[in-house]
C-alpha positions as CSV (number, residue, x, y, z in Angstrom):
1,X,7.1,1.5,-3.4
2,X,5.4,1.9,-7.0
3,X,7.1,2.2,-9.8
4,X,5.9,5.9,-10.4
5,X,7.2,6.8,-7.1
6,X,10.7,5.2,-7.8
7,X,10.7,6.9,-11.0
8,X,9.7,10.5,-9.2
9,X,12.3,9.9,-6.8
10,X,15.2,9.1,-9.0
11,X,14.2,12.0,-10.8
12,X,14.7,14.4,-8.0
13,X,17.7,16.8,-8.2
14,X,18.5,18.0,-4.4
15,X,15.5,17.0,-3.4
16,X,13.4,19.0,-6.0
17,X,11.1,16.8,-8.5
18,X,9.8,19.2,-11.4
19,X,6.6,17.7,-13.2
20,X,5.2,19.3,-16.4
21,X,2.9,17.5,-19.0
22,X,1.5,18.9,-21.9
23,X,-2.0,17.8,-20.6
24,X,-1.5,20.1,-17.7
25,X,-2.0,22.9,-20.2
26,X,1.1,24.6,-19.3
27,X,1.0,24.3,-15.7
28,X,4.3,23.2,-13.7
29,X,4.5,21.4,-10.2
30,X,7.6,21.2,-8.3
31,X,7.7,18.9,-5.3
32,X,10.8,19.3,-2.9
33,X,11.5,16.2,-0.7
34,X,13.4,15.6,2.4
35,X,16.2,13.5,0.8
36,X,16.5,11.1,4.0
37,X,12.8,10.2,4.9
38,X,10.8,11.0,1.4
39,X,8.3,13.2,3.5
40,X,7.0,16.3,1.4
41,X,8.6,19.4,2.4
42,X,7.1,21.8,-0.2
43,X,4.6,22.0,-3.3
44,X,5.0,24.6,-5.7
45,X,2.4,24.9,-8.6
46,X,3.0,27.7,-11.3
47,X,0.3,28.7,-13.5
48,X,0.2,29.3,-17.1
49,X,0.4,33.1,-16.3
50,X,3.3,32.4,-14.3
51,X,1.1,33.0,-10.8
52,X,3.5,30.7,-8.1
53,X,1.6,29.2,-5.3
54,X,4.3,27.7,-3.0
55,X,3.0,25.4,0.3
56,X,5.8,24.6,2.5
57,X,5.1,21.5,5.0
58,X,6.9,21.5,8.7
59,X,6.7,19.9,12.0
60,X,5.9,16.7,10.1
61,X,4.9,13.4,12.3
62,X,4.4,9.9,10.5
63,X,2.2,7.1,11.7
64,X,0.1,9.2,14.0
65,X,-3.3,7.9,14.9
66,X,-6.2,10.1,14.5
67,X,-9.3,9.6,15.7
68,X,-12.5,9.3,13.0
69,X,-13.6,12.6,14.6
70,X,-11.0,14.5,13.1
71,X,-12.5,14.0,9.7
72,X,-16.1,14.4,10.4
73,X,-18.1,17.2,8.5
74,X,-20.9,19.0,10.0
75,X,-22.8,21.3,7.6
76,X,-22.8,24.7,8.8
77,X,-25.9,26.4,9.6
78,X,-27.0,27.9,6.3
79,X,-25.0,26.1,4.0
80,X,-26.9,24.6,0.9
81,X,-26.1,20.8,0.2
82,X,-25.8,19.9,-3.1
83,X,-25.9,16.0,-4.5
84,X,-24.1,14.8,-7.4
85,X,-25.8,13.3,-10.0
86,X,-25.9,9.2,-10.2
87,X,-23.0,8.0,-12.6
88,X,-24.2,6.3,-15.4
């Protein structure tokens, strides 16, 4: 387990870690973890205006084998493909 992960987990209260950084411009991120498995259970994002987006995770399965085709992306018909410029 990485040092940052240990800090995050040890900072949890009742399975919720609150992250607020001046660099985020006032955004708040709350991460809800299962206290036994440390699986991500909820993710709550609060923006500068106080608007809240909450994502709940359920039916979590660990170490499931997935075929490469699961992540294959096929460009939809009529879509424009934009290539990022080369990095310096």
